[in-house]
The first five atom37 places (N, CA, C, CB, O) and aatype in JSON, in Angstrom:
{
  "aatype": [12, 6, 11, 11, 14, 18, 16, 9, 16, 3, 1, 1, 7, 12, 6, 15, 7, 5, 6, 8, 14, 6, 6, 19, 4, 1, 19, 4, 7, 15, 11, 19, 19, 8, 15, 11, 5, 18, 7, 11, 14, 16, 12, 6, 4, 9, 11, 18, 10, 11, 3, 5, 9, 11, 14, 15, 1, 1, 13, 14, 12, 10, 3, 7, 14, 3, 9, 3, 17, 0, 16, 0, 6, 11, 9, 18, 6, 9, 18, 15, 19, 10, 8, 16, 2, 1, 5, 16, 10, 6, 1, 9, 0, 6, 1, 7, 7, 13, 7, 17, 7, 6, 19, 15, 16, 10, 0, 0, 11, 18, 1, 11, 9, 11],
  "atom_mask": [
    [1, 1, 1, 1, 1],
    [1, 1, 1, 1, 1],
    [1, 1, 1, 1, 1],
    [1, 1, 1, 1, 1],
    [1, 1, 1, 1, 1],
    [1, 1, 1, 1, 1],
    [1, 1, 1, 1, 1],
    [1, 1, 1, 1, 1],
    [1, 1, 1, 1, 1],
    [1, 1, 1, 1, 1],
    [1, 1, 1, 1, 1],
    [1, 1, 1, 1, 1],
    [1, 1, 1, 0, 1],
    [1, 1, 1, 1, 1],
    [1, 1, 1, 1, 1],
    [1, 1, 1, 1, 1],
    [1, 1, 1, 0, 1],
    [1, 1, 1, 1, 1],
    [1, 1, 1, 1, 1],
    [1, 1, 1, 1, 1],
    [1, 1, 1, 1, 1],
    [1, 1, 1, 1, 1],
    [1, 1, 1, 1, 1],
    [1, 1, 1, 1, 1],
    [1, 1, 1, 1, 1],
    [1, 1, 1, 1, 1],
    [1, 1, 1, 1, 1],
    [1, 1, 1, 1, 1],
    [1, 1, 1, 0, 1],
    [1, 1, 1, 1, 1],
    [1, 1, 1, 1, 1],
    [1, 1, 1, 1, 1],
    [1, 1, 1, 1, 1],
    [1, 1, 1, 1, 1],
    [1, 1, 1, 1, 1],
    [1, 1, 1, 1, 1],
    [1, 1, 1, 1, 1],
    [1, 1, 1, 1, 1],
    [1, 1, 1, 0, 1],
    [1, 1, 1, 1, 1],
    [1, 1, 1, 1, 1],
    [1, 1, 1, 1, 1],
    [1, 1, 1, 1, 1],
    [1, 1, 1, 1, 1],
    [1, 1, 1, 1, 1],
    [1, 1, 1, 1, 1],
    [1, 1, 1, 1, 1],
    [1, 1, 1, 1, 1],
    [1, 1, 1, 1, 1],
    [1, 1, 1, 1, 1],
    [1, 1, 1, 1, 1],
    [1, 1, 1, 1, 1],
    [1, 1, 1, 1, 1],
    [1, 1, 1, 1, 1],
    [1, 1, 1, 1, 1],
    [1, 1, 1, 1, 1],
    [1, 1, 1, 1, 1],
    [1, 1, 1, 1, 1],
    [1, 1, 1, 1, 1],
    [1, 1, 1, 1, 1],
    [1, 1, 1, 1, 1],
    [1, 1, 1, 1, 1],
    [1, 1, 1, 1, 1],
    [1, 1, 1, 0, 1],
    [1, 1, 1, 1, 1],
    [1, 1, 1, 1, 1],
    [1, 1, 1, 1, 1],
    [1, 1, 1, 1, 1],
    [1, 1, 1, 1, 1],
    [1, 1, 1, 1, 1],
    [1, 1, 1, 1, 1],
    [1, 1, 1, 1, 1],
    [1, 1, 1, 1, 1],
    [1, 1, 1, 1, 1],
    [1, 1, 1, 1, 1],
    [1, 1, 1, 1, 1],
    [1, 1, 1, 1, 1],
    [1, 1, 1, 1, 1],
    [1, 1, 1, 1, 1],
    [1, 1, 1, 1, 1],
    [1, 1, 1, 1, 1],
    [1, 1, 1, 1, 1],
    [1, 1, 1, 1, 1],
    [1, 1, 1, 1, 1],
    [1, 1, 1, 1, 1],
    [1, 1, 1, 1, 1],
    [1, 1, 1, 1, 1],
    [1, 1, 1, 1, 1],
    [1, 1, 1, 1, 1],
    [1, 1, 1, 1, 1],
    [1, 1, 1, 1, 1],
    [1, 1, 1, 1, 1],
    [1, 1, 1, 1, 1],
    [1, 1, 1, 1, 1],
    [1, 1, 1, 1, 1],
    [1, 1, 1, 0, 1],
    [1, 1, 1, 0, 1],
    [1, 1, 1, 1, 1],
    [1, 1, 1, 0, 1],
    [1, 1, 1, 1, 1],
    [1, 1, 1, 0, 1],
    [1, 1, 1, 1, 1],
    [1, 1, 1, 1, 1],
    [1, 1, 1, 1, 1],
    [1, 1, 1, 1, 1],
    [1, 1, 1, 1, 1],
    [1, 1, 1, 1, 1],
    [1, 1, 1, 1, 1],
    [1, 1, 1, 1, 1],
    [1, 1, 1, 1, 1],
    [1, 1, 1, 1, 1],
    [1, 1, 1, 1, 1],
    [1, 1, 1, 1, 1],
    [1, 1, 1, 1, 1]
  ],
  "atom_positions": [
    [[-22.6, -94.94, 26.75], [-24.16, -94.77, 26.88], [-24.34, -94.2, 25.33], [-24.76, -93.55, 28.3], [-23.47, -93.55, 24.73]],
    [[-25.5, -94.53, 24.86], [-26.13, -93.98, 23.6], [-26.79, -92.52, 23.72], [-27.23, -94.98, 23.13], [-27.56, -92.37, 24.67]],
    [[-26.57, -91.44, 22.87], [-27.12, -90.04, 23.15], [-28.89, -90.46, 22.86], [-26.3, -88.64, 21.88], [-29.32, -91.42, 22.23]],
    [[-29.5, -89.6, 23.4], [-30.76, -89.67, 22.79], [-31.2, -88.74, 22.02], [-31.6, -89.8, 23.57], [-30.64, -87.65, 22.13]],
    [[-32.21, -88.87, 21.12], [-32.62, -87.56, 20.23], [-33.08, -86.48, 21.05], [-33.8, -87.83, 19.18], [-33.81, -86.66, 22.03]],
    [[-32.74, -85.55, 20.73], [-33.24, -84.1, 21.46], [-35.11, -83.88, 21.14], [-32.16, -82.51, 20.53], [-35.45, -83.58, 20.0]],
    [[-35.72, -83.98, 21.77], [-37.14, -84.21, 21.99], [-37.57, -83.09, 21.97], [-37.57, -84.87, 23.11], [-38.49, -82.99, 21.16]],
    [[-37.2, -81.65, 22.79], [-37.92, -80.42, 23.12], [-38.11, -79.82, 21.77], [-37.15, -79.43, 24.15], [-37.23, -79.81, 20.91]],
    [[-39.45, -79.26, 21.6], [-39.78, -78.71, 20.34], [-38.89, -77.38, 20.13], [-41.35, -78.42, 20.26], [-38.3, -77.12, 19.09]],
    [[-38.88, -76.5, 21.4], [-37.86, -75.42, 21.21], [-36.74, -75.32, 20.52], [-37.46, -75.14, 22.12], [-35.71, -75.8, 21.01]],
    [[-36.71, -74.78, 19.44], [-35.31, -74.73, 18.34], [-34.48, -73.51, 18.71], [-35.75, -74.52, 16.54], [-33.29, -73.54, 18.38]],
    [[-34.91, -72.5, 19.32], [-33.89, -71.56, 19.52], [-32.44, -71.89, 19.92], [-34.34, -70.77, 20.4], [-32.22, -72.54, 20.94]],
    [[-31.49, -71.46, 19.14], [-30.18, -71.65, 19.53], [-29.8, -72.99, 18.44], [0.0, 0.0, 0.0], [-28.6, -73.15, 18.26]],
    [[-30.5, -73.7, 17.89], [-30.13, -74.56, 16.86], [-29.43, -74.11, 15.58], [-31.22, -75.14, 16.51], [-30.09, -73.33, 14.89]],
    [[-28.4, -74.4, 15.2], [-27.7, -74.15, 14.39], [-27.82, -75.25, 13.07], [-26.54, -74.0, 15.08], [-27.85, -76.42, 13.45]],
    [[-27.89, -75.04, 11.56], [-27.78, -76.23, 10.71], [-26.97, -77.12, 10.75], [-27.68, -76.01, 9.69], [-25.77, -76.82, 10.82]],
    [[-27.36, -78.38, 10.73], [-26.18, -79.28, 11.16], [-26.04, -79.82, 12.51], [0.0, 0.0, 0.0], [-25.46, -80.88, 12.76]],
    [[-26.64, -79.03, 13.41], [-26.46, -79.44, 14.93], [-27.39, -80.5, 15.25], [-26.72, -78.24, 15.96], [-28.59, -80.36, 15.03]],
    [[-26.8, -81.79, 15.86], [-27.74, -82.57, 16.49], [-28.57, -81.81, 17.62], [-27.03, -83.74, 17.03], [-29.8, -81.73, 17.57]],
    [[-27.86, -81.31, 18.55], [-28.64, -80.62, 19.94], [-28.27, -79.26, 19.82], [-28.13, -81.2, 21.56], [-27.14, -78.91, 19.47]],
    [[-29.46, -78.24, 20.18], [-29.15, -77.04, 19.95], [-28.14, -76.5, 21.22], [-30.47, -76.3, 19.74], [-27.81, -77.09, 22.25]],
    [[-27.87, -75.47, 20.85], [-26.88, -74.62, 21.85], [-27.88, -74.1, 23.13], [-26.11, -73.1, 20.92], [-28.95, -73.54, 22.93]],
    [[-27.44, -74.33, 24.23], [-28.37, -73.62, 25.35], [-28.7, -72.12, 25.29], [-27.71, -73.77, 26.7], [-27.75, -71.33, 25.29]],
    [[-29.75, -71.75, 25.24], [-30.18, -70.41, 24.92], [-31.14, -70.06, 26.22], [-30.98, -70.34, 23.37], [-31.57, -70.9, 27.0]],
    [[-31.39, -68.58, 26.27], [-32.28, -68.26, 27.51], [-33.6, -68.5, 26.79], [-32.12, -66.61, 28.24], [-33.86, -68.29, 25.6]],
    [[-34.44, -69.03, 27.87], [-35.78, -69.7, 27.38], [-36.57, -68.51, 27.28], [-36.49, -70.87, 28.4], [-37.63, -68.87, 26.78]],
    [[-36.61, -67.1, 27.52], [-37.28, -66.17, 27.76], [-36.95, -65.47, 26.47], [-37.04, -65.57, 29.04], [-37.84, -65.29, 25.63]],
    [[-35.74, -65.08, 26.28], [-35.71, -63.91, 24.87], [-34.88, -64.48, 24.09], [-35.14, -62.26, 25.07], [-34.62, -63.69, 23.17]],
    [[-34.12, -65.78, 23.94], [-33.72, -66.2, 22.87], [-32.03, -66.23, 22.78], [0.0, 0.0, 0.0], [-31.28, -66.93, 22.09]],
    [[-31.76, -65.21, 23.75], [-30.24, -64.94, 23.79], [-29.43, -66.12, 23.9], [-29.85, -64.07, 24.93], [-29.89, -67.14, 24.41]],
    [[-28.17, -66.06, 23.43], [-27.35, -67.02, 23.56], [-26.45, -67.17, 24.69], [-26.74, -67.02, 22.6], [-25.65, -68.07, 24.91]],
    [[-26.72, -66.14, 25.37], [-26.33, -65.88, 27.06], [-27.71, -66.07, 27.96], [-25.69, -64.07, 27.36], [-28.62, -65.26, 28.11]],
    [[-27.57, -67.34, 28.47], [-28.72, -67.65, 29.34], [-28.96, -66.92, 30.77], [-28.6, -69.06, 29.6], [-28.27, -67.09, 31.77]],
    [[-29.95, -66.15, 30.67], [-30.39, -65.42, 31.83], [-31.32, -66.04, 32.73], [-30.93, -64.27, 31.44], [-31.24, -65.99, 33.96]],
    [[-32.38, -66.74, 31.93], [-33.15, -67.4, 32.74], [-33.54, -68.87, 32.3], [-34.24, -66.6, 32.93], [-33.74, -69.04, 31.1]],
    [[-33.64, -69.78, 33.02], [-34.16, -71.22, 32.59], [-35.56, -71.56, 32.58], [-33.62, -72.21, 33.43], [-35.95, -72.67, 32.24]],
    [[-36.32, -70.62, 32.94], [-37.72, -70.85, 33.26], [-38.43, -69.96, 31.9], [-38.14, -70.21, 35.0], [-38.04, -68.86, 31.5]],
    [[-39.33, -70.61, 31.45], [-40.06, -69.88, 30.33], [-41.17, -68.75, 31.11], [-40.94, -71.15, 29.27], [-41.88, -69.14, 32.03]],
    [[-41.19, -67.9, 30.81], [-42.25, -66.63, 31.3], [-41.38, -66.29, 32.38], [0.0, 0.0, 0.0], [-42.12, -65.54, 33.02]],
    [[-40.31, -66.34, 33.01], [-39.71, -65.72, 33.92], [-38.42, -64.47, 33.64], [-39.31, -66.83, 34.61], [-37.27, -64.49, 34.07]],
    [[-39.02, -63.52, 32.85], [-37.86, -62.76, 32.57], [-36.92, -62.1, 33.5], [-38.24, -61.9, 31.87], [-37.39, -61.76, 34.59]],
    [[-35.67, -61.85, 33.25], [-34.74, -60.9, 33.99], [-34.74, -59.71, 33.36], [-33.36, -61.35, 34.11], [-35.33, -59.29, 32.37]],
    [[-33.78, -59.12, 34.3], [-33.5, -57.58, 33.86], [-32.38, -57.73, 32.41], [-32.61, -56.57, 35.41], [-32.21, -56.81, 31.62]],
    [[-31.76, -59.0, 32.33], [-30.83, -58.84, 31.43], [-31.59, -59.26, 30.0], [-29.54, -59.69, 31.86], [-31.18, -58.97, 28.88]],
    [[-32.8, -60.0, 30.3], [-33.64, -60.59, 29.06], [-34.49, -58.98, 28.56], [-35.0, -62.16, 29.71], [-34.78, -58.57, 27.44]],
    [[-34.62, -58.55, 29.51], [-35.45, -57.09, 28.91], [-34.21, -56.25, 28.42], [-36.47, -56.04, 30.29], [-34.44, -55.63, 27.38]],
    [[-33.25, -56.12, 28.82], [-32.29, -55.11, 28.13], [-31.86, -55.74, 26.65], [-30.86, -54.84, 29.14], [-31.68, -55.05, 25.65]],
    [[-31.73, -57.18, 26.72], [-31.3, -57.87, 25.16], [-32.47, -57.52, 24.2], [-31.13, -59.76, 25.17], [-32.18, -57.08, 23.09]],
    [[-33.73, -57.66, 24.54], [-34.63, -57.27, 23.83], [-35.11, -55.82, 23.36], [-35.37, -57.79, 24.33], [-35.75, -55.41, 22.39]],
    [[-34.59, -55.29, 24.33], [-34.79, -53.5, 24.03], [-33.64, -53.31, 22.98], [-34.46, -52.27, 25.66], [-33.88, -52.5, 22.08]],
    [[-32.33, -53.99, 22.97], [-31.51, -54.03, 21.89], [-31.71, -54.22, 20.49], [-30.85, -54.74, 22.12], [-31.27, -53.69, 19.47]],
    [[-32.68, -55.34, 20.8], [-33.11, -55.91, 19.38], [-34.15, -54.9, 18.56], [-33.9, -57.42, 19.62], [-34.15, -54.79, 17.33]],
    [[-35.02, -54.21, 19.44], [-36.05, -53.34, 18.72], [-35.17, -52.46, 18.09], [-37.16, -52.58, 19.63], [-34.26, -51.83, 18.65]],
    [[-35.55, -52.43, 16.6], [-34.95, -51.12, 15.8], [-36.07, -49.86, 16.01], [-34.75, -51.5, 13.93], [-37.3, -50.01, 15.98]],
    [[-35.4, -48.63, 16.22], [-36.42, -47.67, 16.51], [-36.81, -47.12, 15.09], [-35.91, -46.52, 17.56], [-35.97, -46.95, 14.21]],
    [[-38.25, -46.82, 14.93], [-38.88, -46.6, 13.69], [-38.32, -45.0, 13.49], [-40.68, -46.86, 13.76], [-37.88, -44.31, 14.4]],
    [[-38.42, -44.68, 12.36], [-38.47, -43.24, 12.06], [-39.53, -42.5, 12.32], [-38.28, -43.02, 10.89], [-40.65, -42.94, 12.07]],
    [[-39.38, -41.45, 12.78], [-40.41, -40.25, 13.13], [-40.94, -39.19, 12.41], [-39.99, -39.59, 13.96], [-40.31, -38.32, 11.81]],
    [[-42.07, -39.31, 12.49], [-42.54, -37.88, 11.7], [-43.24, -36.75, 12.43], [-43.56, -38.21, 10.57], [-44.26, -36.91, 13.1]],
    [[-42.58, -35.49, 12.23], [-43.02, -34.83, 13.09], [-44.55, -34.21, 12.65], [-41.97, -33.91, 13.4], [-44.97, -34.09, 11.5]],
    [[-45.2, -33.87, 13.85], [-46.62, -33.0, 13.93], [-46.65, -31.61, 14.44], [-47.6, -33.66, 14.84], [-46.06, -31.33, 15.48]],
    [[-47.29, -30.78, 13.79], [-47.35, -29.42, 14.11], [-47.59, -29.22, 15.45], [-48.29, -28.77, 13.39], [-46.99, -28.46, 16.21]],
    [[-48.66, -30.07, 15.73], [-49.73, -29.72, 17.07], [-50.13, -30.76, 17.74], [-51.07, -29.08, 16.75], [-51.28, -30.99, 18.12]],
    [[-48.79, -31.66, 17.98], [-49.06, -32.97, 18.75], [-47.86, -33.83, 18.72], [0.0, 0.0, 0.0], [-46.79, -33.41, 18.27]],
    [[-48.02, -35.29, 19.29], [-46.85, -35.85, 19.37], [-46.31, -36.4, 17.93], [-46.97, -36.89, 20.4], [-47.01, -36.22, 16.93]],
    [[-45.32, -36.93, 17.86], [-44.79, -37.24, 16.47], [-45.64, -38.62, 16.18], [-42.97, -37.45, 16.41], [-46.1, -39.29, 17.11]],
    [[-45.81, -39.0, 14.73], [-46.15, -40.36, 14.34], [-44.93, -41.27, 13.53], [-47.43, -40.2, 13.41], [-43.82, -40.89, 13.17]],
    [[-45.37, -42.19, 13.44], [-44.62, -43.41, 12.87], [-44.53, -42.89, 11.2], [-45.6, -45.09, 13.16], [-45.54, -42.55, 10.57]],
    [[-43.36, -42.89, 10.7], [-43.22, -42.53, 9.13], [-43.94, -43.52, 8.23], [-41.66, -42.52, 8.65], [-43.98, -43.37, 7.01]],
    [[-44.46, -44.47, 8.85], [-45.48, -45.38, 7.78], [-46.63, -44.77, 7.91], [-45.73, -47.01, 8.08], [-47.38, -44.78, 6.93]],
    [[-46.99, -44.23, 8.92], [-48.37, -43.83, 9.08], [-48.5, -42.33, 8.21], [-48.73, -43.71, 10.82], [-49.44, -42.01, 7.49]],
    [[-47.33, -41.57, 8.48], [-47.38, -40.19, 7.63], [-47.28, -40.7, 5.83], [-45.74, -39.03, 8.18], [-47.86, -40.05, 4.96]],
    [[-46.6, -41.76, 5.58], [-46.63, -41.98, 4.1], [-48.02, -42.3, 3.85], [-45.65, -43.13, 3.57], [-48.4, -41.88, 2.76]],
    [[-48.89, -42.91, 4.53], [-50.47, -42.92, 4.19], [-51.11, -41.86, 3.98], [-51.23, -43.43, 5.08], [-51.88, -41.66, 3.04]],
    [[-50.78, -40.95, 5.05], [-51.55, -39.78, 5.08], [-50.86, -38.75, 3.53], [-51.3, -38.97, 6.87], [-51.53, -37.93, 2.9]],
    [[-49.82, -39.02, 3.32], [-49.32, -38.23, 2.13], [-49.84, -39.02, 0.99], [-47.68, -38.04, 2.06], [-49.93, -38.26, 0.03]],
    [[-50.18, -40.12, 0.7], [-50.96, -40.71, -0.18], [-52.27, -39.84, -0.5], [-51.24, -42.05, 0.35], [-52.64, -39.76, -1.67]],
    [[-52.81, -39.35, 0.28], [-54.21, -38.68, 0.5], [-53.49, -37.42, 0.06], [-55.06, -38.72, 2.16], [-53.87, -37.0, -1.03]],
    [[-52.63, -36.78, 0.62], [-52.34, -35.45, 0.15], [-52.05, -35.25, -1.16], [-51.36, -34.95, 0.79], [-52.42, -34.23, -1.74]],
    [[-51.28, -36.35, -1.86], [-50.52, -36.18, -3.33], [-51.95, -36.62, -4.05], [-48.86, -37.4, -3.71], [-52.14, -35.9, -5.03]],
    [[-52.87, -37.44, -3.89], [-54.24, -37.23, -4.67], [-54.83, -35.89, -4.8], [-55.29, -38.01, -4.05], [-55.28, -35.42, -5.84]],
    [[-54.79, -35.25, -3.54], [-55.72, -34.03, -3.66], [-54.92, -32.82, -4.13], [-56.43, -33.68, -2.26], [-55.5, -31.78, -4.42]],
    [[-53.55, -32.95, -4.21], [-52.56, -31.47, -4.09], [-51.61, -31.92, -5.33], [-51.48, -31.16, -2.27], [-50.68, -32.71, -5.25]],
    [[-52.06, -31.24, -6.49], [-51.02, -31.39, -7.94], [-49.45, -31.04, -7.57], [-51.53, -30.1, -9.3], [-48.46, -31.75, -7.78]],
    [[-49.54, -29.55, -6.87], [-48.1, -29.05, -6.77], [-47.84, -29.57, -5.4], [-47.85, -27.34, -6.93], [-48.14, -28.8, -4.49]],
    [[-47.36, -30.69, -5.07], [-47.1, -31.09, -3.79], [-45.74, -31.0, -3.18], [-47.47, -32.28, -3.72], [-44.87, -31.31, -3.99]],
    [[-45.4, -30.74, -2.3], [-44.24, -30.93, -1.73], [-43.95, -32.44, -1.42], [-44.2, -30.11, -0.58], [-44.89, -33.23, -1.54]],
    [[-42.68, -32.92, -1.03], [-42.2, -34.24, -0.99], [-42.55, -34.63, 0.61], [-40.51, -34.33, -1.47], [-42.67, -33.62, 1.31]],
    [[-42.69, -35.67, 1.19], [-42.71, -36.06, 2.52], [-41.52, -35.32, 3.06], [-42.67, -37.61, 2.72], [-41.79, -34.38, 3.81]],
    [[-40.64, -35.49, 2.9], [-39.25, -35.07, 3.39], [-39.37, -33.8, 3.67], [-38.08, -35.26, 2.47], [-39.14, -33.45, 4.82]],
    [[-39.75, -32.85, 2.72], [-39.68, -31.52, 2.58], [-41.03, -31.16, 3.77], [-39.85, -31.02, 0.79], [-40.92, -30.22, 4.56]],
    [[-41.97, -31.85, 3.74], [-43.11, -31.26, 4.77], [-42.67, -31.77, 6.32], [-44.83, -31.93, 4.32], [-43.22, -31.33, 7.34]],
    [[-41.72, -32.64, 6.33], [-41.21, -32.89, 7.48], [-40.36, -32.05, 8.1], [-40.73, -33.88, 7.43], [-40.34, -31.91, 9.32]],
    [[-39.45, -31.33, 7.13], [-38.43, -30.39, 7.51], [-39.28, -29.25, 7.63], [-37.2, -30.21, 6.51], [-38.75, -28.34, 8.26]],
    [[-40.53, -29.0, 7.19], [-40.95, -27.7, 7.8], [-42.24, -27.74, 8.8], [-41.27, -26.74, 6.64], [-43.19, -26.96, 8.87]],
    [[-41.93, -29.01, 9.63], [-42.67, -29.24, 10.88], [-43.64, -30.32, 10.74], [0.0, 0.0, 0.0], [-44.06, -30.79, 11.8]],
    [[-44.11, -30.86, 9.56], [-44.93, -31.87, 9.41], [-46.18, -31.51, 9.31], [0.0, 0.0, 0.0], [-46.38, -30.32, 9.07]],
    [[-47.28, -32.35, 9.44], [-48.9, -32.06, 9.39], [-49.48, -31.52, 10.35], [-49.69, -33.11, 9.24], [-49.0, -31.77, 11.46]],
    [[-50.41, -30.82, 10.29], [-51.31, -30.47, 11.57], [-52.36, -31.3, 11.59], [0.0, 0.0, 0.0], [-53.01, -31.5, 10.56]],
    [[-52.72, -31.99, 12.96], [-53.9, -32.73, 12.73], [-55.18, -32.32, 12.26], [-54.15, -33.23, 13.7], [-56.01, -33.08, 11.77]],
    [[-55.33, -31.12, 12.4], [-56.4, -30.57, 11.46], [-56.39, -30.66, 9.9], [0.0, 0.0, 0.0], [-57.4, -30.74, 9.21]],
    [[-55.3, -30.63, 9.52], [-55.11, -30.85, 8.24], [-55.29, -32.46, 7.74], [-53.76, -30.3, 7.97], [-55.92, -32.92, 6.79]],
    [[-54.53, -33.08, 8.72], [-54.87, -34.77, 8.19], [-56.43, -34.88, 8.4], [-53.98, -36.19, 9.28], [-57.06, -35.36, 7.46]],
    [[-57.06, -34.54, 9.41], [-58.59, -34.42, 9.3], [-59.36, -33.98, 8.29], [-59.0, -33.74, 10.11], [-60.29, -34.72, 7.97]],
    [[-59.21, -32.95, 7.69], [-59.53, -32.18, 6.81], [-59.17, -33.13, 5.05], [-58.63, -30.72, 7.24], [-59.81, -33.13, 4.0]],
    [[-58.03, -33.73, 5.4], [-57.45, -34.3, 4.32], [-58.31, -35.88, 4.27], [-55.66, -34.33, 4.56], [-58.4, -36.45, 3.18]],
    [[-58.74, -36.33, 5.16], [-59.21, -37.54, 5.09], [-60.7, -37.46, 5.07], [-58.7, -38.32, 6.14], [-61.4, -38.4, 4.69]],
    [[-61.2, -36.21, 5.51], [-62.8, -36.15, 5.04], [-62.85, -35.73, 3.56], [-63.73, -34.98, 5.96], [-63.87, -36.06, 2.94]],
    [[-61.77, -34.98, 2.85], [-62.27, -34.73, 1.44], [-61.74, -36.11, 0.6], [-61.6, -33.16, 0.77], [-62.17, -36.32, -0.53]],
    [[-60.83, -36.97, 1.2], [-60.63, -37.95, 0.5], [-61.65, -38.91, 0.62], [-59.5, -38.38, 0.73], [-61.79, -39.61, -0.38]],
    [[-62.34, -39.11, 1.48], [-63.92, -39.89, 1.72], [-64.78, -39.4, 0.74], [-64.73, -39.57, 3.23], [-65.52, -40.23, 0.21]],
    [[-64.85, -37.99, 0.3], [-66.01, -37.4, -0.45], [-65.61, -37.68, -2.0], [-66.23, -35.7, -0.09], [-66.49, -37.79, -2.86]],
    [[-63.83, -37.83, -2.39], [-63.96, -38.36, -3.51], [-63.77, -39.51, -3.84], [-63.49, -37.89, -4.11], [-63.66, -39.81, -5.03]],
    [[-63.67, -40.45, -2.83], [-63.58, -41.94, -3.4], [-64.9, -42.76, -3.65], [-62.76, -42.79, -2.41], [-64.83, -43.91, -4.09]]
  ]
}
């Protein structure tokens, strides 16, 4: 019996040089098949996807919840334009971070000079 070419467009599990892809979970793409139905995740899918997410570095705020480090870097760009004798972003984080009032003041001053 002649093998038919693989026709499904889902290429998850396809390694280079393979004629047919390995069977993978149709929800999360894990090599361990948890679910054979699209859109029907199992707890194993959720655990697998959770393990794939890399936690982002957090930046402390003095009077509120922590923010993402990338957001703090954007705030620091404004801070560095307005303050010549500035601390490093790491040093500000060590001292407790920015305050929300300070961030709003920085934004207002930046809008005026821009």
